[in-house]
N, C-alpha and C positions, 0 to 999 in steps of 0.2 A: 504494500500500500504506500503510495507517495506520502511523504511527510506533510505535504501541503494539505492533504485530505484528512490525515489522522485526527486532527483536533477540530475539524469542522465538517463532520459527516452530516449530510442532509438526507434523511430517510423519506422515501415517497409515502404519501398517505395510502392506506389500504385501498381506497377507491381508485387509485391510479393503476393498481395491479390488475392483471387479467384474473377474473374469477375462475374457479375450477370449471364452471359451465362454459365460459368463454374459451378456456384452454381446450376443453374437449371438442368444441365445435371447430376451432382453428386446426387442431391436430387431425380431426376427421377430414378436413379439406386437404391437408398435406398427405394424408393416407390415400385419398382419392388420386393424388398426383404421383403416387408411387413411393412415398416415404414409408419405411418399414421399421426404422429404429429411432427411438427418442432418447436423448441423453439429458437428464436434469443436472444443471450445473449451477453456477452462482454469480456473484456472492457465494453463499453457503446454503445449499438446498435443504439440508436437514433441519434448519431452523424455521423453515416455512411451516406455519401452522397447518396441520392436517396432511403432512407430507406422505404418510403411509396411505391415506385415502386417495391422494392425488395419484400415486403410483398405480394403485389398483384401477382407478378410473381411466388413466391413460392406456393401461394394458388392455382394457376392455373395448377400446375403440376399434372397430372393424378395420383390419388391414395392418394394425400395429403388431409386429411380431416380437419386438424386444424393447424393454425399458431398462436403461442403465443410468448410472449417476457418477458425477465427479464431486468429491467431498474432501474436506479437511480431516475427516475421520474422527473428530472429537466426540460425536454422538453415536458412533457405530456400535459401541458396546451395548447400548440400550435399544438401538433401532434395527440392527442387522436382522434379527429373526422376524420381527414384524414386517420388515420390508421384503424379505424373501417370501413370506406368506402372502404378501400383496402382489407378488409377481416380479419383483426386481431381479434382474439376471446377473448384474455385476457392478462393481464400483472401481473407480480410479481414485487413489488416495494420494494426496500431496505428502511427500516424504523427502525433503531436500537434504537432510543430514541426520546422522545418528548420534550427534553430540547434543545433549539436552540444552546446554547454554546457547550454542549456535542456533539450534532450532528455535528457541525463544526469541533470539535476536532477529533472525531472518523473518519469522512470522509476525513478530510484534507482540504476541501473546500466547503462542502455541505451547502445548504440553506434550512433549515427545512420548512419555510413557502412556499417556491416554490414547494417543494416535496408534501406537503399536498394539495396545490392547484392543482397539477398534478393528485393526486389520485382522488380528487373531479371531475376534468375534465374527467378522464377516466371513472368513474362511470356514469357521466352525458351522456357520449357518448355511453354508453351501454356495456363497457368492463367488463368482470369478473376481479376482482382485489383480489390479495393476497398480504399481506405485509410480508416482511422477516426481522427478527431481529436475529443477533447472540447474544445469551444470555451469558453475561459476569458478573462475580462477580466484584463489584467495579465500574461498568460502568452503567448497566441498570437493575440490579437484582431487584431494588425497583420499576421498572416501568412495570413489566410484565403484571399486571392487567390493568394498564392504556393503554398499547399498544394494548391489546385485545379490550378494550372498545372503543378506538379511531378508530380501524379498523371496529368493529361492527357498530359503529355509522355512518360510511360511506358506509355501505353495502359491506365491504370487509372481507376477511377471514384472521385472523392473524396467522402467523407461526413463530416458533422459531427454530433456527439452532444451534446445538452444535458446539463449537469452534473446528476448524480443523487445524492441523499443516502444512500449505502450506509454500512455499518459504523457504525450508530447515528448517522449524520451526522458522523462524525469528520473526514472530509475535505471536508465540504460547507460552502460559503459562498454563500448565495443572491445576494449582491452581485457575485460573480465569474462567475456563470453567464450565458452569452449565449443569448437565446431564438432560436427558429427565425426569427422575424421580423427580429431584429437581425442575424442571420447573413446572411439574404437581402439585407437593405438594404446591408450592408457589401460584399457581392459585387457588387450592382447598381451601386453608386457607381463601381466601376472597370471592370466587365465589361459593363454594360448590362443590359437587361431579362432577367429569368428567367421562363420559361414553365413552368407546372405540367405534369407528365407523369403524369396519373392512370393511364394504361394500364400504367405500370411497377409500380404498386402492386396490380394485379389479379392474380388467379390463385391457385391453392391453395398455392404455395410462396412467396408474397409475404412479405417481412419487414416490420419496423417502419418502415423509412425511407420517406419521401416524396421524390419526385424532381422536379427542375426541370432545364431545359436552357437554354442561352443562346439568346435569340431570334436572334442574329446567326450562331449556329453550333449547330444542334440536336444535333450529334454530341457536344458537350461537356455532359455531364450532371453534376449534383451531387445527393447525397442528404443529407437531414437527418432525424435521429431526435429527434423533439420530445417526449420522455417527460414533460417538466414543463409546458411552456406550451400544448401541443396534443396531449394524449395519444391513443394509438391503441388503448386498451384494448378498445373495442367490436369492433375487427377483429383482435385478437390471436389468432394460431393457433399459438403457441409453447408448448412444455413444455421443462423443463430437467431433465436427469438427471445428478447428480453422479457423480464417479468412484467414490464409495462407495455409490451406488445410491439416493440420496434424490431423489425425484421432486417437483419444484417446479412448481406451476401458474402462479406469477407471480414475477417478479424482485423485486417490491415487498413481498412478504410472506414471513415466515420459516417458515410451516408447510409440512411436506413429509411424504410417505409413503415409507418405505424399501422399495424393491423387492428389494434384495439380501437383506434379511432374509426376505422372503417366498419368494424362490427357494431360499435355503439351508434353509428350513423345510419344503421339499417341495411348495410350491404348484404346482398344475397351470397350464397355459396359460390355461384358462378362469378360474382364480382370479386370474391376473394381469390378464386382460381386465377382470374386475369391479373390481379395485383401481384400475386406470388410469381406467376409466370414472367411478369415484367421485371421483377427483381432478379430472377434467375437468368433470364436472357441478357440482362444488363451486367451480369457478373464480370468483373474485369479479368484480363488474362493473367494478372499477377499482382502482388502487393508492392508497395513503395516504402517499406519499413525504413530502409537506409536513408532515403532522401526526405521523406515526409511522414514521420511517425504519427499514428492516429492519436487523437486527443482522448479517446475513450480509455477507461481504466479496466484492467483485467478483473478487478474485484467486482466490476459491474456487468461485464459481458461473459465472464466464465471461462473455464478451461476446456 
């Protein structure tokens, strides 16, 4: 979170958020257009009142085959089992370091032990788990192997994310970012050869991560999201809908269309189809992170 925001957070009134009924309707329109997977992200989705009910309602929308979540993990110990019962299939959990003091400093308020307990609870409840770490020189570059081993020991898949310049670049320092190649080389120095797993990137629900496995143990996989050094824009199949209804075609650009306003103005489902189609067909060929960082904050648009 940028320091400029930390002391001056402005929360939206509940009336500004899409209601569960509005979300169900909009998701049904997306399903009509071929969307099959919904990821609940943040902010932090587990603090949304009624989150278990929301997961169940989304999963019941005709055409939606999978509901997953990205979370900080702090409430998973209590919520993992109810979320599984509601139909949640998997979680991505932010885990940037295994040092409790560094974890608290990086997150601003995070409790490492609580997050690790949440990951364990998620696995015990039957959720598929991936861990997400932003790879940063001077922060966690010496922990890359340890983060992998911690994830593997818990039955989770570790993933690393290249540092991206959100919030007008307020938190970005290009010298601190580790590239996908640097991450792979660091892992190979201690773990041995990594073999690309292109099959894991195939399919209609494939995400932005590219996966490798240890040559010595193919069951041990690691994913890397290389948004900066080797972007995946040509294969991007993601759209982001904020809690207030703004539809973003790209994480790296600020323009958006507000579907909430259309819904509340009486738009028909066909109107929503045309609006969504316009956003998708207007999706740019690539991002401009390096030259023009977006003003939006990752804490508001989600991982």
